[in-house]
N, C-alpha and C positions, 0 to 999 in steps of 0.2 A: 604522397601525403595520405595518411590513413584516415578512414572514416570514423567519426565519433559515434560510439555505440550508445544507444539509449536502452536502459534496463527497466524502465517503468513498465508496469503490467500492461498498459495500453499499447506500448510499442512492441512488447513481446507477443501481444495478440495480433499484431500486424498493422496497427494504426501508426502511420508515419507522420501524423500531424502533431502529436503530443510529445514534447521533448522532456527529458529528465529535469532540465532547468525550470520548465513550467510547472512540473509536479512539485519540485522543491518550493517554488514561490507560492503556489496555491495552498500548500499544506503548512507553510511556514517552517520548512526544514532547512538545515544547513546546506547552502548551495554547493559545498564541497562534496556532498553525496551524489551530485549529478554525475552521470556516466560511470557509476560504480554499481555493482550488484547489491551493495549495502543499502542503497536507496529504498529498495522494496521493504526491508525489515523495518526501517525507520518509518516508512509510510504506513505499514501495517500497525505498528505500535501507536502511531498518532490516530489512525482511524479507529483502533480498538477503544481508545479513551473517548473519542467523540461518539462512537456508537453506544458505548456503555452509558455515558452521560445522557444521550438522547433517549435511550430506553428508560432510564430512571425518570426523566421528565415526562415520559408518556405514561408513567404510573406502574411500570414493572417493578417487581421486587428486586432487591439487590442480587439475590441468587439467580433469578431468571435473566436479568440484564447481563450479568457476568457470563452466564452460560451461553447466551446468544452471541455476545461479543466475542467470546472465546471461539465458538464454532465458526463464525465468519472469518476470524483471523486464521484459524487452522485451515479452513478450506482455501483461503487465498494463498497461504504458504504452499499448500500442495499444488495449486495451479501454477504458481511461479516456478516451483521446482520442476514441474513437468515441462513448462514452456522453455526453461533454460536448458533442459536436457536435449532439446531438439536440435 
């Protein structure tokens, strides 16, 4: 029997307590994304929207909020690519 692989960023960092199914549930993502590498991109897109909205609510300009959300998403993508390559 093969082991189920979790692809969420926490699991890739070594956290064995957070499953892909939990990430899907907590972010409201399609549960079919669990245990697939596509989970991360969906999570990044969801968090980008939430981060952007949060920055706007904090009073940031549209441009600054978008830049900050874009940078966080880009850095997270880079980290995930690096973790997956190990």
